[in-house]
N, C-alpha and C positions, 0 to 999 in steps of 0.2 A: 696046648693049655694057655688060657689067658691069665696073666698075672697083673694085678694092679700095683703100680709103684707110686707111693706117695712121697713127694719131696716136701719135707716139713721143716722150714727154716724157723728156728727158735733162738731168740737172743742173737739173731744174725741180721745185719743190715745189708741185704743183697737186693739189688734192683731186680724187678720182675723179669726184665729182658735177659738178665744173666741166668736166672732160674729156668726160663723158657729155653734158652740155648742149651743149658745143661741137660734138661729133660730130653731134648731132641738128640743131642750127642750120645747120651746114655742109651736111648732107644736104638740108635744105629749100631751100637756095639753088641747089644743083646738081640741080634736079628733072629735067632732061632726061637725066641720066646715072644709071644704077642703081649706087649706091654701096653697097658692103658696108663697114661700118666696124669697125675693129679697134683697140682701144686697148691698147697694149703698155706695161706699167709695169715689166716685169722688168729692163729696162736702166736702172739708176739712175745710173750714172756714165758719163762720156764717155771711157772708157779707149780709148787708141789715137788720140786726136786732140789730144794735148797739144802737138804741133808746130803746132797752129793758134793757139796763144797768142802774141801779140806782147807780150812783157814791157815793151818800151819804151813802148808805147801803153797798156798795161794793158787790152787788148781782144783779142778773138778774130777771126781771119780767116774771114769768112763763106764765101768761095769754097772754102777748104780743108775747112770743115765740110760743105758740099754734096758735095764729092768723097767725103768719108768716108761720108756717108749713102748714097751710091750703092751701097756694098758690101752694104747690107741689103735691096736690092730683089730679091725672088725671081723675078719675071717681068715681062713687058712691061705687063701689065694692073694692076700695083700701083703706087700712088703713096704716098710717105711724106712726112708733115709732121713734121719734127723740131722739138720745142719746147724751147728752152733758156732758162734764167734767167741770161743773161750779157749783156755788152755786146759788140757785134760791129761790124765795119767791112768795107767792101769797096773795091776800087780806085776812086778818085775820090770817095769819100764818107767823111766823118769817122765816121759811124755809120750803121747800118741797123736798121730795125724787123724786117725779114725779107728773104729773098732766095729766088729759085727759079731753076732751070734752065728757061729758056723752052722750052716744049714738051718738057720733060724728065720726069723721074719723081720728083724730090725738091724739097722746099721747106723753108725754115726760118722759125721765128719766134723773136725775141729779146725776152724779156719785160722786162728791166730798165728800158728807157727808156719802156715803156708804163705803168709804175707811177708814181703820184704821188710816192711816197717817193723816187724817184731825184732829184727836183727839190726835195727838202726839204719837201714838202707832206704833209698827212694822207692816209692810205690812203683810197681810194674804190673798193671792190670792184666796184660796178656799172659805173663808168666804165672801170675796168681790163678788165672782161669785154667791154664793147662794143668797146674798142680791140683786144683779143685776137681777137675774132670778125671784125672788119673786116679786120684784117691777115691772118688765116688765109684768108679768102675771097679776098682780093687775091692772095696768093702762089699759092694753088691756081689762081686764074684764069690766072696766067702758065703754070703747069704744063699747063693745058688749052688754051693757045694764044692767050690774050688779051694784048694790049699795053696800054699806059697809055691812059687816056681823058681827054679834055679837059674833060669834064663834072665839075665839082667835087663834085657830089653822088653820082657813081658810085663804087662800091667799087673800081673799077680806076683811079681818079684817083691820080696819083703823090703820095705823102706824104713831105715832107721835115721835117715838124714834127707835134707833137701836135695843133695847131690844124687842120692838114690832115686828120688822122684823125678828129678830133671833128666836123669840118664835113661830111665825106662820109657817105653812107648805108652800110648794110650789104648793099645789093643792087646788081645790075647795072642800069645805065640801060637804057631801051628799045632804044637803038642797039646796045649790047653784047649784050643778051639775044637779039637777032636773029642774032648770029653763031653759027656752029657750033663746038662743042667739039671739040678734037682730043684723042684718047684716049691715044695712045702716042707 
């Protein structure tokens, strides 16, 4: 089955070369699925989702953003990875690095906490990219039907901190790799 994956940077200032590299690296990890990749950069602002901002917390509600992204899905064989340079939370968590509708069609990445600068540290572009890639593959894993994995080196391991992200690999463990992807 051919699945179209749309990388949709919204409120995210990412160079096209980073998005292109991300698309290629994601495609390599999901080798059992024929992905056609489409990077859409025409949507530069997140108009229409201002209700997702929780002003008291100074964060965005991730669940509301996922619901908003659902509106952009043109058909069942299309998946969207929304990339936002914001701080977000979801029910039961103070913050999230990303979120997805399990076996759904949309996922999100939130860049602010993946950056060293968020914690008052010097920028580290290569470390930022590794975190970005791991979390992109992780969230897309949920979209394709994968749950969390107990193997701390597996990309599907649940990450509650940067240490968790930095410790895990960028690939599925052998056990997860044996599972079938669910496409729609």
